[in-house]
C-alpha positions in Angstrom: 74.2 -51.7 139.9 74.2 -53.2 136.4 74.3 -57.0 135.7 76.3 -57.7 132.5 76.7 -61.3 131.3 80.0 -63.0 132.2 82.9 -62.9 129.7 84.1 -66.0 128.0 87.3 -65.9 130.1 85.3 -65.7 133.4 82.9 -68.5 132.3 85.7 -70.9 131.5 85.7 -73.9 129.2 83.2 -76.0 131.1 80.5 -73.3 131.6 81.1 -72.0 128.1 79.9 -75.3 126.7 76.8 -75.2 128.9 75.7 -71.6 128.6 77.9 -70.0 126.0 76.9 -68.9 122.5 77.4 -72.4 121.1 75.3 -74.2 123.8 72.0 -75.7 122.6 68.6 -75.1 124.1 68.6 -78.4 126.0 71.9 -77.7 127.6 70.8 -74.2 128.6 67.6 -75.5 130.1 69.4 -78.1 132.2 71.8 -75.3 133.4 68.9 -73.0 134.1 67.3 -75.8 136.3 70.7 -76.5 138.0 70.4 -80.1 136.9 74.0 -80.4 135.8 76.5 -81.2 138.6 79.0 -78.4 138.8 81.7 -77.7 141.5 82.1 -74.6 143.6 80.5 -71.5 142.2 79.9 -72.9 138.7 76.2 -73.6 139.4 75.6 -70.0 140.5 77.7 -68.5 137.7 75.7 -70.4 135.1 72.4 -69.2 136.6 73.6 -65.6 136.8 74.8 -65.7 133.2 71.6 -67.0 131.8 69.6 -64.5 133.9 71.8 -61.6 132.7 71.4 -62.6 129.1 67.7 -62.0 129.5 66.7 -64.5 126.8 63.4 -66.1 127.2 62.6 -68.7 128.6 65.9 -69.5 130.2 66.3 -66.1 132.0 63.0 -66.5 133.9 63.8 -70.2 134.6 67.2 -69.3 135.9 65.8 -66.6 138.1 63.3 -69.0 139.7 65.9 -71.6 140.2 68.2 -69.1 141.9 65.5 -68.4 144.5 64.8 -72.0 145.1 68.4 -73.4 145.2 69.3 -75.2 148.4 71.6 -73.6 150.9 74.7 -75.8 150.4 75.0 -74.7 146.8 74.8 -71.0 147.9 77.5 -71.4 150.5 79.7 -73.2 148.0 79.4 -70.2 145.7 80.2 -67.8 148.5 83.4 -69.7 149.3 84.8 -68.5 145.9 86.7 -65.2 146.8 86.6 -64.2 143.1 82.8 -64.4 142.7 82.0 -61.2 140.6 80.2 -58.4 142.3 77.2 -58.5 139.9 76.7 -62.2 140.7 76.7 -61.4 144.4 74.2 -58.6 143.8 72.0 -61.1 141.9 72.3 -63.5 144.9 71.3 -60.8 147.4 68.2 -60.0 145.4 67.1 -63.6 144.9 67.9 -64.7 148.5 66.9 -61.4 150.3 65.0 -63.3 153.0 67.8 -65.9 153.8 69.5 -64.4 156.9 72.2 -67.1 157.2 73.3 -66.7 153.6 73.2 -62.9 153.6 75.3 -62.7 156.8 78.1 -64.5 154.8 77.4 -62.5 151.6 77.9 -59.1 153.2 81.4 -60.1 154.3 82.5 -61.3 150.8 85.6 -59.4 149.6 84.0 -58.7 146.2 80.6 -57.4 147.5 79.7 -53.9 146.1 78.6 -51.0 148.3 75.3 -50.8 146.3 74.6 -54.4 147.2 75.3 -53.7 150.9 72.9 -50.7 150.7 70.3 -53.0 149.2 70.6 -55.6 151.9 70.7 -52.9 154.6 67.4 -51.5 153.3 65.6 -54.8 152.9 67.4 -57.5 154.8 66.4 -59.4 158.0 67.7 -58.4 161.5 70.7 -60.8 161.6 71.9 -59.5 158.3 71.6 -55.9 159.6 73.8 -56.8 162.5 76.4 -58.3 160.2 76.5 -55.1 158.1 76.7 -52.9 161.2 79.9 -54.8 162.2 81.6 -54.0 158.8 83.1 -50.8 160.1 85.4 -50.1 157.2 82.7 -50.4 154.6 80.3 -48.2 156.6 82.8 -45.4 156.9 83.7 -45.6 153.2 80.0 -45.6 152.1 77.7 -43.7 154.5 74.8 -44.5 152.2 74.8 -48.0 153.7 74.2 -46.6 157.1 71.4 -44.4 155.7 69.7 -47.6 154.4 70.3 -49.4 157.6 68.8 -46.6 159.7 65.6 -46.7 157.6 65.1 -50.5 157.8 62.4 -51.1 160.4 63.8 -54.6 161.0 67.3 -53.4 162.0 68.0 -54.0 165.7 68.4 -50.8 167.6 71.6 -52.0 169.3 73.3 -52.7 166.0 72.2 -49.3 164.5 73.4 -47.4 167.6 76.8 -49.1 167.5 77.3 -48.3 163.8 76.2 -44.7 164.1 78.3 -44.1 167.2 81.4 -45.3 165.3 80.6 -43.1 162.3 79.9 -40.0 164.5 83.2 -40.5 166.3 85.0 -40.6 162.9 83.0 -37.5 161.8 81.5 -39.1 158.7 79.3 -36.4 157.0 75.6 -36.9 158.0 76.2 -39.2 160.9 76.4 -36.6 163.6 72.8 -35.5 162.8 71.7 -39.1 162.8 73.5 -39.7 166.1 71.7 -36.7 167.7 68.4 -38.0 166.4 69.0 -41.4 168.0 70.1 -40.0 171.3 66.9 -37.9 171.4 64.9 -41.2 171.0 63.9 -40.6 167.4 64.9 -43.5 165.2 64.1 -42.5 161.6 62.5 -45.8 160.5 60.0 -45.4 157.8 57.2 -47.3 159.6 54.7 -46.6 156.9 56.8 -48.5 154.4 55.7 -52.0 153.4 58.8 -54.0 154.0 57.5 -57.1 152.2 56.7 -55.0 149.1 60.2 -53.5 149.2 61.7 -57.0 149.3 59.6 -57.9 146.2 60.8 -54.8 144.5 64.4 -55.8 145.2 63.8 -59.3 143.7 62.2 -57.9 140.6 64.8 -55.1 139.9 67.7 -55.6 137.6 69.5 -52.4 138.3 67.7 -50.9 141.3 65.6 -48.6 139.3 62.3 -49.8 140.8 63.6 -49.9 144.4 63.1 -46.6 146.3 66.3 -45.3 147.8 66.5 -44.7 151.5 65.7 -41.1 152.6 68.8 -38.9 153.1 70.5 -38.7 156.5 69.6 -35.8 158.8 71.8 -32.7 158.4 74.8 -32.3 160.6 74.4 -29.7 163.3 76.6 -26.6 162.6 80.0 -26.6 164.3 80.2 -24.1 167.1 83.3 -22.0 167.0 84.6 -19.3 169.4 83.1 -16.5 167.3 79.6 -17.8 168.0 80.1 -18.0 171.8 78.7 -15.1 173.9 81.2 -12.7 175.4 82.1 -13.5 179.0 80.5 -11.2 181.6 82.7 -9.1 183.9 82.2 -10.4 187.4 80.9 -7.8 189.9 83.0 -7.3 193.0 81.6 -9.3 195.9 82.3 -9.5 199.6 84.7 -12.1 200.8 82.8 -15.2 202.0 84.1 -18.5 203.4 84.8 -20.9 200.6 82.8 -24.1 201.2 84.5 -27.5 201.0 83.9 -28.9 197.5 82.0 -32.1 197.3 83.8 -35.2 196.1 83.8 -35.0 192.4 82.7 -38.2 190.5 85.1 -39.2 187.8 83.6 -38.9 184.3 84.2 -42.7 183.7 82.5 -43.7 187.0 79.6 -41.5 186.0 79.4 -43.1 182.7 79.3 -46.6 184.3 76.7 -45.5 186.7 74.5 -44.1 183.9 74.7 -47.4 182.0 73.8 -49.5 185.0 70.9 -47.2 185.9 67.6 -48.8 184.5 66.1 -45.3 184.4 68.7 -44.1 181.8 67.1 -43.8 178.3 68.1 -46.7 176.1 69.6 -44.5 173.3 71.8 -42.8 175.9 72.9 -46.0 177.5 73.7 -47.5 174.1 75.9 -44.5 173.3 77.8 -44.9 176.6 78.1 -48.7 176.5 80.8 -48.7 173.7 83.2 -46.7 175.9 83.1 -49.1 178.9 86.0 -51.4 179.9 85.6 -55.1 180.0 85.0 -55.5 183.8 82.2 -53.0 183.6 80.9 -54.6 180.4 80.6 -57.9 182.4 78.5 -56.1 185.0 76.1 -54.9 182.3 76.0 -58.4 180.6 75.1 -60.0 184.0 72.6 -57.4 185.0 69.0 -58.5 185.3 67.1 -55.2 185.6 68.6 -53.6 182.4 66.8 -53.6 179.0 67.5 -56.7 177.0 68.9 -54.9 173.9 71.5 -53.2 176.2 72.5 -56.6 177.8 72.7 -58.2 174.4 75.0 -55.5 173.1 77.3 -55.9 176.1 77.5 -59.6 175.6 78.3 -59.2 171.9 81.2 -56.9 172.8 82.5 -59.5 175.2 82.2 -62.2 172.5 79.5 -64.1 174.4 76.5 -65.8 172.6 
């Protein structure tokens, strides 16, 4: 996304004196170094405005300061519900390795879908989990899920949960990805240098030097009645005694048994986990022989740490 400078109305009278057209070089340098006390999001807005103006040397200085700013100043800025989307995108690029800050940033009401896709492609594991829980945003912008699926640091449990939701809602492209995950093939680009991709995100102003995530797998064709083979006419057979049918296992009980079976492939168990009731989720969360990602996913559904 583009990063335009802030308007005079958005800067306000205080910041306009520090970084506006009438501000002197000394004032701009102090603002670029974040040496002027400012409440709330003013410090970050001043850094973003100087960086977006792209005037040397203050733009480079503001960019370095934004990456080195202490955490409390970042959380103070994120507490502003009206922080502009370009300023949030700038924050995501400069703080791409700060999991605690990004986990709050991806829940901000003004965050843009392009920023979420950037963080999903380059972010650390905890941030990927936070994005996977943003169900409404994922369904509205499947490109975020595509980026999440190709991030080698994204936890498998979070990815399976997000893709399962999208497949149930029949989001285009997600049924193919869901099938790939169930078959044990996670389309992570293992050959990609994650550190280099993070550096590209930091350098980029509009995403032009950051390679996009590969496209999602194609959805399998819907099978309708016309494609089904014609039923065969049964041949006449001699009357034989009808055997007593075996006790049929209810579909839900079979689902629980499959999740609790350590031999069940992890992708299949993850797919079934999100359909279990709370008592059975507790059985999975307390199990000792099951894979750790499966147990962790069950605990998260129960709200346990």
